[in-house]
C-alpha positions as CSV (number, residue, x, y, z in Angstrom):
1,X,52.1,23.8,-23.1
2,X,50.8,27.3,-23.1
3,X,50.8,27.3,-19.3
4,X,54.5,26.4,-19.1
5,X,55.4,28.8,-21.9
6,X,53.8,31.7,-20.1
7,X,55.5,30.8,-16.8
8,X,58.9,30.4,-18.5
9,X,58.7,34.0,-19.7
10,X,57.9,35.1,-16.1
11,X,54.3,35.6,-16.7
12,X,51.9,34.6,-13.9
13,X,48.6,33.2,-15.2
14,X,44.9,33.4,-14.8
15,X,43.6,29.9,-15.8
16,X,40.7,27.6,-15.5
17,X,41.2,25.1,-12.7
18,X,42.0,21.7,-14.1
19,X,44.1,18.9,-12.8
20,X,47.0,19.9,-15.0
21,X,46.9,23.5,-14.0
22,X,46.4,23.0,-10.2
23,X,49.1,20.4,-10.1
24,X,51.5,22.8,-11.9
25,X,51.0,26.2,-10.3
26,X,50.5,27.6,-6.8
27,X,48.7,30.8,-6.0
28,X,52.0,32.7,-5.9
29,X,52.1,32.5,-9.7
30,X,48.5,32.0,-10.7
31,X,44.9,32.6,-10.1
32,X,42.5,29.8,-11.0
33,X,38.8,29.8,-11.5
34,X,36.1,27.3,-12.2
35,X,35.7,26.7,-15.9
36,X,32.4,27.9,-17.3
37,X,31.7,30.2,-14.3
38,X,31.7,33.7,-15.8
39,X,31.4,35.2,-12.4
40,X,34.5,33.3,-11.1
41,X,36.4,34.4,-14.2
42,X,35.4,38.0,-13.6
43,X,36.6,37.8,-10.0
44,X,39.9,36.2,-11.1
45,X,40.5,39.0,-13.6
46,X,39.7,41.6,-10.9
47,X,42.2,39.9,-8.6
48,X,44.9,39.6,-11.3
49,X,46.6,42.9,-10.1
50,X,48.2,40.9,-7.3
51,X,50.1,39.0,-10.0
52,X,51.7,42.2,-11.3
53,X,54.7,42.1,-8.9
54,X,58.3,41.1,-9.2
55,X,57.6,38.3,-6.7
56,X,54.9,36.8,-8.8
57,X,57.2,36.9,-11.9
58,X,59.9,35.2,-9.9
59,X,57.4,32.6,-8.7
60,X,56.3,32.0,-12.3
61,X,59.9,31.4,-13.5
62,X,60.7,29.2,-10.5
63,X,57.6,27.1,-11.3
64,X,58.6,26.7,-15.0
65,X,62.1,25.6,-14.0
66,X,60.7,22.7,-12.0
67,X,59.9,21.1,-15.4
68,X,62.8,19.9,-17.6
69,X,61.8,20.4,-21.2
70,X,64.0,17.5,-22.4
71,X,62.4,15.1,-19.9
72,X,58.9,16.3,-20.9
73,X,59.7,15.7,-24.6
74,X,61.1,12.2,-23.9
75,X,58.1,11.2,-21.9
76,X,55.7,12.6,-24.5
77,X,57.5,10.9,-27.3
78,X,57.6,7.6,-25.5
79,X,53.9,7.7,-24.7
80,X,53.1,8.7,-28.3
81,X,55.1,5.9,-29.8
82,X,53.4,3.4,-27.5
83,X,49.9,4.6,-28.5
84,X,50.8,4.5,-32.2
85,X,52.3,1.0,-32.1
């Protein structure tokens, strides 16, 4: 949720690589690093300047627009009801 929120405001992200993150963003709108690797986090933060461009902001917004909030809500609601039943 936080990932899509940031992207929807045109904010590229630095995030720990996980299936949800890597399936959502490309390197035009994000820098990922291995979770728990402080050196990798440091390198990602050093490289973050490349995300401070209009192109990266546009890529972030374009990424967010690929996900329909209504469809995500319906899917989540259906899955939640099934698990609670």
